[in-house]
C-alpha positions in Angstrom: 36.0 -12.7 42.2 36.4 -15.8 40.8 33.6 -18.6 42.2 36.2 -20.6 43.7 37.4 -17.9 45.9 34.1 -16.7 46.9 33.2 -20.4 47.9 36.2 -20.8 49.9 35.9 -17.3 51.7 32.4 -18.9 52.7 34.3 -22.0 54.2 36.1 -19.3 56.3 33.3 -17.6 57.7 31.7 -21.2 58.3 34.7 -22.2 60.0 35.2 -19.3 62.3 31.3 -19.6 63.4 32.1 -23.1 64.2 35.1 -22.5 66.0 33.6 -19.7 68.4 30.3 -21.4 68.8 32.3 -25.1 69.2 35.5 -24.7 71.0 34.6 -21.3 72.5 32.1 -22.5 74.5 33.8 -25.2 75.6 36.8 -23.1 76.7 34.4 -20.5 78.6 32.9 -24.0 80.6 35.9 -26.6 80.6 38.5 -23.3 81.1 40.6 -24.9 78.2 40.8 -24.2 74.6 42.2 -27.5 74.1 39.4 -30.5 73.1 40.7 -32.8 70.8 37.5 -33.8 69.1 36.2 -30.8 68.9 39.1 -29.5 67.1 39.5 -32.6 64.8 36.0 -32.2 64.1 36.4 -28.4 63.1 39.7 -29.6 60.8 38.0 -32.6 59.2 34.9 -30.6 58.3 37.2 -27.6 56.8 38.9 -30.1 54.6 35.8 -31.9 53.4 34.2 -28.8 52.8 36.9 -27.2 50.9 37.4 -30.2 48.6 33.6 -30.2 48.1 33.6 -26.1 47.1 36.5 -26.9 44.9 34.5 -29.8 43.0 31.4 -27.9 42.8 33.0 -25.0 41.3 34.5 -27.1 38.7 31.9 -29.6 37.7 28.7 -27.7 39.0 29.1 -24.0 39.5 25.4 -23.2 39.4 24.6 -25.1 42.3 27.8 -23.5 44.2 26.6 -20.2 43.2 23.2 -21.0 44.4 24.5 -21.9 48.1 26.3 -18.7 48.4 23.4 -16.5 48.0 22.5 -14.6 51.0 20.1 -16.7 53.9 17.8 -13.2 53.6 16.3 -11.4 50.5 13.6 -8.9 49.5 12.0 -11.3 47.5 11.6 -13.5 50.8 8.4 -14.2 52.3 8.4 -12.9 55.6 7.1 -16.0 57.2 10.2 -17.6 55.4 12.3 -14.7 57.2 11.2 -16.0 60.4 11.3 -19.7 59.7 15.1 -18.8 58.9 15.8 -17.2 61.8 14.3 -20.2 63.8 16.7 -22.4 62.0 19.9 -20.4 62.0 18.9 -20.1 66.0 18.3 -23.8 66.9 21.6 -24.9 64.6 23.2 -22.5 66.9 21.9 -23.8 69.8 22.8 -27.1 69.0 26.4 -26.6 68.5 26.9 -24.7 71.9 24.9 -27.1 73.4 27.4 -29.7 72.8 30.3 -28.8 74.7 28.2 -27.6 77.6 26.7 -31.0 78.6 30.3 -33.1 77.6 32.0 -30.7 80.4 29.3 -29.6 82.3 25.7 -31.0 82.0 26.5 -34.6 81.5 22.6 -34.8 81.3 23.3 -38.5 79.7 25.9 -41.0 80.2 28.6 -40.4 77.0 28.6 -42.9 74.7 31.1 -45.7 74.3 34.2 -45.3 72.0 32.7 -48.0 69.4 29.1 -45.4 69.5 31.0 -42.7 69.2 33.1 -43.9 66.3 29.6 -45.1 64.4 28.3 -40.9 65.3 31.4 -39.9 63.4 30.6 -42.2 60.4 27.0 -41.3 60.3 27.8 -37.6 60.5 30.2 -38.2 57.1 27.3 -39.9 55.6 25.2 -36.9 56.1 28.0 -34.6 54.9 27.9 -36.7 51.8 24.2 -36.6 50.9 24.1 -32.8 51.7 27.1 -32.9 48.9 25.2 -34.6 46.3 22.1 -32.8 47.0 23.8 -29.4 46.2 25.1 -31.2 42.9 21.7 -32.6 42.1 19.7 -29.3 42.5 21.0 -26.1 41.2 18.1 -24.3 42.6 18.8 -25.0 46.3 19.1 -21.4 47.5 19.2 -20.5 51.3 16.1 -19.0 51.3 12.1 -19.2 49.8 11.7 -17.6 47.0 10.1 -17.7 43.5 12.8 -18.5 40.8 10.5 -19.0 37.9 12.5 -16.1 36.4 15.8 -18.2 36.9 14.2 -21.5 34.9 13.9 -23.7 37.9 12.3 -26.6 37.2 11.3 -29.4 39.8 14.4 -31.9 40.3 13.6 -35.7 41.0 16.4 -37.6 40.3 19.2 -38.2 42.8 18.2 -37.8 46.6 15.2 -36.2 45.1 13.8 -39.4 44.1 13.2 -40.7 47.9 12.2 -37.5 49.5 11.0 -33.7 48.8 13.6 -32.0 50.8 16.7 -34.4 51.5 19.0 -31.1 52.0 17.0 -31.2 55.4 17.4 -34.8 55.8 21.0 -34.6 55.3 21.6 -31.9 58.0 19.4 -34.0 60.7 21.5 -36.8 59.8 25.0 -35.1 59.9 23.7 -33.2 63.4 22.9 -36.7 65.1 26.2 -37.9 64.1 28.6 -35.0 64.8 27.0 -34.8 68.5 27.5 -38.2 69.3 31.1 -38.4 67.8 31.9 -35.6 70.2 30.6 -37.3 73.5 26.8 -36.0 74.1 24.8 -38.5 74.0 22.0 -36.1 74.7 22.8 -33.9 72.0 20.3 -35.8 70.3 17.6 -33.8 72.0 18.3 -30.8 69.7 17.3 -32.6 66.9 13.8 -31.8 68.0 13.9 -28.3 68.0 15.7 -28.2 64.5 13.1 -30.5 63.0 10.6 -28.3 64.3 12.0 -25.2 62.5 12.8 -27.2 59.4 9.4 -28.5 59.3 7.7 -24.9 59.8 10.5 -24.0 56.5 9.2 -26.9 54.5 5.4 -25.9 54.9 6.3 -22.1 53.6 8.6 -23.4 50.9 6.1 -26.1 49.7 3.5 -23.2 49.2 5.7 -21.2 47.2 6.7 -24.0 44.6 3.2 -25.5 44.6 2.3 -21.4 43.8 5.6 -20.9 41.5 7.0 -24.0 39.9 4.7 -25.9 37.1 5.1 -29.9 38.0 5.7 -29.4 41.7 2.2 -30.8 42.8 2.5 -34.0 40.7 5.9 -34.4 42.2 4.5 -34.1 45.6 1.9 -37.0 44.6 4.5 -39.3 43.6 7.2 -38.7 46.2 4.7 -38.7 49.4 7.4 -38.1 52.2 8.5 -34.4 53.1 11.7 -35.5 55.1 11.5 -38.5 56.6 11.2 -41.6 54.3 8.5 -43.2 55.4 7.2 -40.9 58.5 6.8 -37.4 57.0 
């Protein structure tokens, strides 16, 4: 099957999961499937990720191939299996949290329109950073495993010049903006559990990279921060 077709099929799966988690939850809470903000987000994300998939298939096929690998594999350390489960669960919960808060909980006052608009732009920046990371690193697979047999090398350019794990930073940026744009200020609370799960993954990933990737120890010495620039 052509790579671009596989990539677009993956987009369909992503959109299906997002629709069920976001719109399905909203419908179960509010009694209506018509949530304009939620539908706009899914349509916008679908268009952007489809365009990015086509571009990656053309200009960076190895990077796209890496992103299409399953999140679980036989070569994956057991600890990373559970870290991956934690990441997927916390991300799913963070998505479901938004419509429940918007339509039922109202834990915090909703953002005013201009703040919600800023949230939308922040989400777009996060998405753009994710695509930049994928372009920069053709070894950015979805799990942790020894890729030395595939010729993995240290990537220290582009977003990797700023933090060691820019994919995770980009995901947090996109999540923070999307929740606010959808109308849930309290969605920012869910950054905590997601960050904790990602931090667990970082600890496991760096142990594997230090053991299997020549030059990674030197890279860590020159790039001090893992996810949050100037903080950690």
